[in-house]
N, C-alpha and C positions, 0 to 999 in steps of 0.2 A: 504494500500500500504506500501511498504518499503521506500517510499519517492519519488518515481517517477512512471510514467505510464509505462505500457508495450510498447514496440516498436516492429518494424518488426523483429529485431534481438534478443531482450531480452523480454521474455514473463513471467518472474517469479517475477515481481514486484507487481502484483495485486493479491489479495486473495479473492475469492468469494465462496469457498467451505465451507459449514457449517457443524459443528459437531452436529449430532442429539442427542448425549448423553448429551450435555450441553446447547442446544438451547431450550428455552421454547416458543419462539415466533413462530407464523405461518408465515414462510418466503416463498418468491417466487422470481423470477428474471424478470427484464424487458428486453427489446430487446437489451440493451447495456451490459447485464450481471451484472448489479448492484443488490445487495441484497435488497429486498423490504419487508416491513411489515407495518401493520396498527395498530395504537393504538386508543382507543376510550375514554380514560380518561387521565388526567394529571398524570404522574408517572415518576419514575427513570428508565432509560433504561441502561443496562450494555452490552457493546460490547467488546469482548476480542478475542485474537488469541492465540491458543495453537498448537504447532507443525504444523503450516501452515494452520490450520482450524479455522474458525470463529465461536464464540459462541455469540448468541444473546439472552439475557435474558430480556423479556418484557411480559406484559399481553396483548395479542392481542385478548382475548376473546370478541366477540361482545356482548354488553348488549342487553337484551330483555325487551320489555315493554308490559304492558297489556293495550290494547285499548278495552274499554268495555262500556256497558250502565251504567246508573245512579245507578242501583241496586247493582253494584259491586264496582264502583269507585267514586260515588257521582257526583252531577250535574256539578261542575266546571271542573272536569277531564274527563267527559264522551267523549268517542271517540277521545281522543288525542293520537297520535301515539308515543309520546316521553316524556310523563310526569310521568306515573306510572311505575317505574322501578321494574323489577323482580330480586331480589338479588340472584345471583348464579342461575338464571333461575327459581326461585320459588317465589311465593307470596301467603300469606294466608290472606283472608278477613274474619274478625270475625263478628258474629251476623248479617248475611245476612238475610233479611226478605224473607218470602216465596214468590214464584212467578217465572216468566220466566226470564232467564238471558242470555245475549248474549255478546260475546267477540271475539277478535282475539289477537294473539301475533305478535308483529312487532319487527324489529331491530332498530326502531327509526324513520322510515318514511313509508309512504304508497307506494304501487306499483305505477308505472307510465307506460306510453305507451312503454317506452324503457327498464325499469327495473321492473321486476315482481317477484323478489326473496326477497322482504322485509316483506311480510305478511305470517303468518304461521297459518294454520287452519286444519292440519291433526292430528288426535288424535290416541291414543293407548288405545284400550279397556281393555288390560290386566292390565294397571295401573290406570284405571278409575273405579269408583264405582257408576256412574250415567249414564243414557242413554243420549248420545250426538247426535245431528243432525245438519245439516246445514240449515240456512235460505236462502232466495232468494239472499241475498248479500254475501253469502259465510261465514257468521259469524257462529261460533260455538254456539249452543243454547241448553239449558237444563233447567229443572224446579225443584224446591224444594217445599215441602208441609208444611214446618215449618221453623222457624228461625234456621239457622245452620251456621257452619264455613265451608269455602270453600278454598281449596288449589289448585292452578293451577301451573303447572310446565311444562317445556319444556326440553326434552332430545333428542339429535340427531334430532332436528327439529320436534319431535313428542310430542304432548301435552297430559298431564295427568290431570284429574280433580277428586279430592277427596272431597266428602261431608261428614262432621262429625257432630255428635250431639254436642251441646254446653255443656261442663261440668257444671253440676249444683253445685252451692255453697249454702250451707244451713246455716242459722243462728241457733239459738237454735231450736232444733227439736228432734223428737223421731224416732229412727230407729228400724224396726222390728227385733226381735231376731229370727234367723232361724237356730240356731245350739245350742248344749249344751254349757253352760258356766261353767267354773270351780268355779266361784264365782258369785252369782246372785245379789250381793249388788249393789245398785244404785237407781235412781229415774226412775219410769216407768209410762206408761199408760197401763191399763189392757183393752184389746180391743176385741170386737166382730166384726170381720172384715166384715162379710156379711152384717150386718146392719150399718156399719160405726159408731159404738157407743163405747165410752170409759166409763168404770166404773167411775162415778163422785164422787170422794172422797171429793169434796168440799161441798156436800150437808150437811145441818144441820142434817139430818137423812139418813145415807147411806144404811140403811137396808130396805127401803121401795121399792115398785114397782116404775117403771119409774125412776130408779136411773142411767140412762145412759146419756151421753153427746154426741151430734152429733159432729163428727170430719170428716175432709176431708183427706182421705188416698191417697197419691200421690205415683207414681212409676217411678223410673228412667228408661231411655232408654238404656239398656245394655244387653249383653248376660245373665248375672246373675243379674236380676233386683233387686233393693232394694226398699222396701216400707218404707215410712216415713210419719210423721205427723208434720206439722209446728207448733211450739209452739206459744201460745198466752196466754192472761191472764186467760181465761177459762180453758185451758189445764193445766196450771201451778197449778191452784187451785184444779184440779181433780187428780193430781199425787198421787202416792203411793210410799213411800220409803221402799225398801227391805234391810234388814240387817241380818247378821248371828246371830242365836240364838240357843244355845244348839246344837243339831244335824241337825237343819233345819234353817228356816228363819222367821223373823217377817215381816208383811206387815202393814205399818202405813200410815194414811192419814195426811194432813196438820193440822188437829185438834188434832193430837197426839193420835188418836184412832187406836188400833190394830184390824185387822179383822181375823176371823178364825171360827172354829166350833169344839167344844170339843166332840161331839157325831157323830156317823155315821147316820146323819139324815138331812133332808132338813132344811135350815135356815142359818142365818149368825149372828155372834156376832161382835159388835164393842164396844170396851172397853179400858180403860186406862191401864190395865194390859196386859203384853205380851201374845200373842197367837202364837203357833208354827205351821208352815206350811212346807211341803217339796215342792220343785220346781224342775221340770225336763222337758227336751225337748222330746216330743213324736214324734219320727221320722216317725212312721207309719201313724199317723193322721196329722203330720206336725202342731202340736199345742203345747201349754204349759200346762202341768199338774200341777196344784196347788192343793195339797191335805192337808186338815186340819189335826190336830193331831187326831181327831176322825175318820178319814177315808173318809170324804165327799170331793167331788171335787168342785172347783170353776168353775162355768159355767154360761151361759146366757140362760134365759128362754125367748123364742121368742113367746110364746103363747099370743094371743091377750088378752089384759087386765091384763096380768101377767108379762109383760116384765120387767125383772130385772136381775141383777148380784147377785148371792148368791151361797151357797154351796148346793150340791145335793148328796144324799146318794149313796154309792159305787155300789149298786145293780141296780140303775136306772139312774145314771148321764149321761150315753151315749145318753139318749133321749133328752138332752139339747145341746145347741150349745157350741162348744169349744171356748177357749179364746186364745189370743196371748199377748205377752208382747212387748211393744215398749219402748226401753231404751232411756233415755234422753242423748243428746250430746250437750254440751254447746260450744259456739264459732262457728267458721266457719270451715267447712270441705268439701273437694271435694267428690262427690259421685263416685262410681266405674265407670270408663269409659269402653267403649266396647273394650275388649282386644281380640286378636286372641286366638284360643284354645291352641296354644303352650305356650303362656305367662301364661295363667290361671293355667296350671299344673306345672309351674316353681316355684310357691309359694304354699306350702301346710301346713296345720296345723293338726296335729294329737295329741289329748290330749292337753298338754301344750307346745308341741314342734313345732315351726315354722321352716320349712326346705326351704332353698334358693337353687334352682337348676338352677339359671340363669347364673351362671359362673362369676358373678361380684358382687360387693358390692351393697346392697340395704339398705334403711333406714326404720325404724319404726318411724312414726310421730304421735303426738297427734292431736286432732281435731283443736287445736289452732296453729298448724304448728311447735311445738317444737320437735326437733329430740330426740327421746327417746333411740334409739339404732342403731348401724350399724351392719349388719349381713353379714358374708362371707358365712357360711354354714348353721348354725342352731342357734336357740335362744329359751330360756325358757320364754314364755310369761307370766308365772305366777309371774314373778318378776315385771311386770308392774302394776301400780295402776289400779283399775277398771275403765273402760271407753271404748271409741271408738278409733280405731287406723287405720292409713293408711300405707300400705307398698308401697314404691315408689322407683323408680330408679333415681329420680331427674327430670324425664320428664313425666313418665306415672304412673298412679295409678295402681298397680299390684294386690292389694287385700285390702279389707276393712274388719275389724273384730272387735268384742267387747270382752272385758274381764271382 
């Protein structure tokens, strides 16, 4: 007002017309023409008048709550209509065990005989990636087959449910090399995947038959799956170190013995003097070609009674099983998460050049979380030390690569 009420003869003392451009509250009018709005939390409210129009600045957004069974909110909070608040209409529950899950969204209270607009159980299939149904009580129900993260949100009174795999973090481990490396230096397991065997460099005599070590090969759940082997005392003892030597590489076990073959013949040498090998990624057979200076290939013989890793002459090596290299990564690293196809093509590596086409800055991080570089457009990855790296935008893992 301007200090007095309207009267029969003077009606310009009260101001109830609101300015939509400066009003953030959801306002209405009562039967007496008063401006009304409802707040749901303690806050500062600003009311002003400009050019005869009223501005009301307040947060009148009604909070939402997740009323759910024990699998989603725990026993003490189960089926409470006003305990588990959804911040900005969204809540993520981590590490939810496999099973059936039920819930509703409320505005803080249950429906009653006279008020039936407090519970929300209508979902939107377009923003949900799991099959949703109603149980007999009108609760939304869905099932998961493994431990996962679950995000529930409400937009325009429609509910979205997104189920996501839990990002795996690995301690010391070995990651399968699935592309050509500019430098093969590093610590590796040499693996025959079909038999889940690693060349056991820790044996007193690594040239004998039965020179394999049983390993468990795991695989991440993502569009571009990553195979890896968890490190333990046995795998550490079985490792081989690869280092640049002349025009190729040496392959050395923990006993400081180098392996190779100086003639194009079946066999394997293990000695204190350096032996040269060439190493390359075979994109046709999707394996690693390790070729000794004499021309023989390192392979695995799966013939019963003759099971062993050794070199086989170039004319017959293809009769033996191919090998893979699993490169050691120390510390903790997130595995590649499932990205949509658009994101996958936004980060590409050709030769030593990483190209960022996301339109914003991304970072390259070591497996221990150290930021190694910030990329706007492109980056020469050959400047990085040998190892495993993660490209991230700060929220998502966009690409995992080794150098």
